[in-house]
C-alpha positions in Angstrom: 15.8 15.4 33.1 13.6 12.4 32.1 11.2 12.6 29.1 8.0 10.7 28.1 8.5 7.5 26.4 5.1 7.1 24.0 4.7 3.2 24.3 2.0 3.9 21.8 0.5 5.7 19.6 -3.1 5.3 18.2 -4.8 8.2 16.1 -8.6 8.1 14.4 -8.9 8.9 10.8 -12.1 10.0 9.2 -12.5 10.4 5.1 -12.3 8.7 1.9 -10.8 4.7 2.2 -10.5 3.9 -1.1 -10.6 5.9 -4.7 -8.8 5.4 -7.5 -6.0 7.5 -7.0 -4.0 6.6 -4.0 -3.4 3.5 -2.0 -6.1 2.0 -0.6 -6.4 1.3 3.0 -6.5 -2.3 2.1 -3.2 -1.6 0.5 -1.3 0.2 3.6 -3.1 -2.8 5.6 -1.3 -5.8 3.4 1.5 -4.0 2.2 2.7 -1.0 4.1 2.9 -2.6 7.3 4.5 -5.6 6.5 7.2 -3.0 4.5 7.6 -1.2 7.8 8.5 -4.1 10.0 11.9 -5.2 7.9 12.8 -2.4 9.2 12.5 -2.9 12.8 9.6 -1.9 13.3 7.4 -4.1 16.1 5.1 -6.3 14.6 3.5 -6.1 18.2 1.0 -3.1 18.2 1.1 -2.5 14.6 -2.2 -2.9 13.0 -4.4 -0.9 11.1 -8.6 -1.7 12.1 -10.9 -0.7 9.3 -14.2 0.5 11.0 -16.0 1.7 8.4 -15.2 2.5 4.6 -15.7 5.6 2.3 -15.6 6.6 -1.2 -15.5 9.6 -2.7 -17.7 11.8 -3.2 -18.6 12.0 1.1 -16.8 9.5 2.5 -18.0 8.4 5.6 -14.9 6.2 6.4 -13.4 5.8 9.0 -10.4 4.0 10.0 -7.9 3.0 13.1 -4.3 3.4 12.8 -2.5 1.8 15.8 1.8 2.3 15.6 4.2 1.0 18.4 7.3 2.9 19.9 10.6 2.1 17.6 13.1 1.3 19.7 16.2 3.7 19.1 16.2 3.8 15.6 15.0 1.1 12.2 17.9 -0.8 11.2 19.7 -1.1 8.1 18.4 -3.7 5.6 19.9 -5.5 2.3 16.9 -6.5 0.5 17.3 -7.6 -3.1 15.6 -10.8 -3.9 12.2 -10.5 -4.4 11.8 -13.8 -4.5 8.9 -16.5 -6.9 5.1 -15.1 -6.0 3.8 -18.0 -3.5 0.1 -16.6 -3.3 -2.1 -13.7 -4.4 -4.5 -13.0 -2.0 -6.9 -10.2 -1.7 -9.9 -7.9 -0.8 -13.1 -6.7 -2.4 -15.5 -4.2 -1.6 -18.8 -2.4 -1.8 -20.5 0.3 0.1 -24.1 0.7 -1.3 -24.6 -0.9 -4.4 -24.9 -4.5 -4.5 -22.7 -7.4 -3.0 -23.0 -8.4 -6.8 -20.5 -6.4 -7.4 -17.4 -8.2 -5.9 -18.5 -10.9 -6.9 -18.0 -10.3 -10.4 -14.8 -8.8 -10.2 -14.0 -11.4 -8.1 -14.7 -14.0 -10.6 -12.6 -11.8 -13.5 -9.7 -11.3 -11.4 -9.1 -15.1 -11.0 -9.8 -16.0 -14.6 -6.6 -13.9 -15.1 -4.9 -15.0 -12.1 -5.1 -18.6 -12.1 -3.4 -19.9 -15.0 -0.2 -18.6 -13.0 -0.9 -19.8 -9.9 -3.8 -21.4 -8.5 -3.4 -19.9 -5.0 -5.9 -17.1 -5.4 -7.6 -15.7 -2.6 -9.7 -13.0 -2.6 -11.9 -12.2 0.1 -15.5 -9.9 0.3 -16.2 -7.1 2.9 -19.6 -6.0 1.8 -20.9 -3.2 3.9 -23.8 -1.7 4.6 -25.7 0.9 6.8 -23.3 3.2 9.2 -20.1 0.8 8.1 -20.8 1.7 4.3 -20.0 5.3 4.7 -21.9 8.2 2.4 -21.1 6.9 -1.0 -21.6 4.2 -2.7 -18.9 2.2 -4.9 -16.9 -0.6 -4.9 -12.9 -1.8 -5.7 -10.1 -4.4 -5.3 -6.9 -4.6 -4.1 -4.4 -7.6 -5.0 -1.3 -8.4 -2.9 1.3 -11.0 -4.6 3.2 -12.7 -1.6 6.8 -14.0 -2.5 9.2 -16.9 -1.3 11.2 -14.3 0.1 8.6 -12.1 1.9 8.0 -9.0 -0.1 4.5 -8.7 -1.2 3.4 -6.4 -4.3 0.2 -4.5 -4.5 -2.4 -3.3 -7.0 -5.8 -1.9 -6.0 -9.4 0.0 -7.2 -12.3 1.8 -6.7 -14.8 2.5 -8.5 -17.6 5.5 -7.8 -19.5 8.7 -8.5 -17.2 11.8 -9.3 -17.0 14.7 -6.6 -20.5 16.7 -7.6 -22.0 19.4 -6.4 -25.3 17.7 -5.4 -26.8 14.5 -6.0 -28.4 15.0 -9.5 -24.4 15.0 -11.3 -24.3 11.5 -9.2 -27.2 10.4 -11.6 -25.7 11.6 -14.9 -22.3 9.8 -13.5 -23.8 6.3 -13.0 -23.6 5.3 -17.1 -20.1 6.4 -16.8 -18.6 3.9 -14.1 -16.4 0.9 -15.4 -18.1 -2.3 -14.9 -17.2 -5.0 -12.6 -15.8 -7.3 -14.8 -13.5 -4.5 -16.3 -12.0 -3.6 -12.7 -11.3 -6.9 -11.9 -9.7 -7.7 -15.6 -7.7 -4.4 -15.0 -6.8 -4.7 -11.5 -5.2 -8.6 -12.4 -3.7 -7.4 -15.1 -2.0 -4.4 -13.0 -0.6 -7.1 -10.4 1.2 -8.9 -13.1 2.8 -5.8 -14.4 4.7 -4.6 -11.4 5.2 -8.3 -10.8 7.0 -8.2 -14.1 8.6 -5.2 -13.4 11.2 -7.1 -10.9 12.2 -5.1 -7.4 11.1 -6.1 -3.7 8.5 -3.9 -3.5 6.1 -2.5 -6.2 5.9 1.2 -7.9 3.5 2.6 -5.5 6.1 1.9 -2.2 9.3 2.9 -3.9 9.4 6.4 -1.6 8.4 4.8 1.2 11.2 2.3 0.7 13.7 4.7 0.3 13.0 7.1 3.0 12.9 4.0 5.2 16.8 3.6 4.2 17.5 6.8 4.7 16.4 7.4 8.4 18.5 4.2 9.5 21.7 3.8 11.5 24.5 5.3 9.5 25.2 1.9 7.7 24.8 0.9 4.6 21.0 -0.6 3.1 21.1 -1.8 -0.4 17.6 -2.6 -1.5 16.4 -3.2 -5.4 13.4 -2.4 -7.3 11.9 -2.1 -11.1 11.8 0.4 -12.9 12.2 3.8 -11.0 8.4 5.6 -11.1 8.2 9.4 -11.1 7.0 9.6 -7.4 10.1 7.1 -6.6 12.6 9.9 -8.5 10.7 12.6 -6.3 11.7 10.7 -2.8 15.0 10.7 -4.2 15.5 14.5 -4.4 13.5 15.3 -1.4 16.0 13.1 0.6 18.5 14.7 -0.6 17.7 18.0 0.4 15.8 17.4 3.6 18.2 15.1 4.8 21.1 15.2 3.0 21.5 11.1 2.3 22.4 10.4 -1.7 21.4 7.1 -3.1 24.1 5.1 -5.5 22.5 3.3 -8.2 23.2 1.0 -10.4 21.0 -0.4 -12.6 21.2 -3.8 -14.2 20.2 -3.8 -18.1 19.8 -8.2 -17.9 16.9 -7.4 -15.5 15.3 -3.9 -15.9 16.2 -3.1 -12.2 17.9 -1.1 -10.1 19.9 -1.1 -7.0 19.9 1.2 -4.7 22.4 1.4 -2.0 22.4 4.4 1.0 24.2 5.5 4.6 21.9 6.1 6.4 21.5 9.8 7.7 21.2 7.6 11.9 18.0 9.3 12.9 16.9 8.3 16.3 13.7 7.6 18.3 13.7 10.8 20.4 11.1 10.2 22.6 12.7 7.5 24.6 13.5 7.9 28.1 16.4 9.7 28.3 18.2 11.5 32.2 
């Protein structure tokens, strides 16, 4: 019997691409995808295209995710050295508002980051028309790249609340966080993520643990900063559903935590068999 080989999976998602609660589409592209590559997901064919942006409440964004077939299984890794930050990159965006919001955020963020590092570049992505979704908003995503290949990210977005009608939007305009404050807050948040150490930021702890658990029956070792509530819940779910338990060794000198596990041996069943 032959099974169909899935060479490449391409999915189109629509809705909200940037908000203040979840990792943005920019973070997914700049940080999540590189983490997948660390575990053996082929780089060729792994990409995310932003066709349009969408913020709350009405969304209107669209992205296309392409994922190549993983050969057999992921690979176990030892990833414990975060290295030193060598550069910071970022993307600011605005939809249905003036591009000046982006310039203000970038200037404020650079004012905090440049005293620590000169290699800071934040690009603008101003959307208009059909590419701007259906609601006004703005935001920024920052990524610290290290000498050992780690990417530490933070992001946020500002938009109007999910009101029942357009009249609610008028009341919310007065409560929006000023663009300058947004830039300062996100830059400070990035410095906080860097300070806590680890090979990933707190947002990606759960994904890191899951990838380790899905590896072959070999030992993976990773290091993270302070365990986030989401990371802790991910460890519990991995234990319950995959039967994989992690050995944790806190390092009091750095405030980080080393975690080791034996992978579950999960394999790609879409490969051709006979």
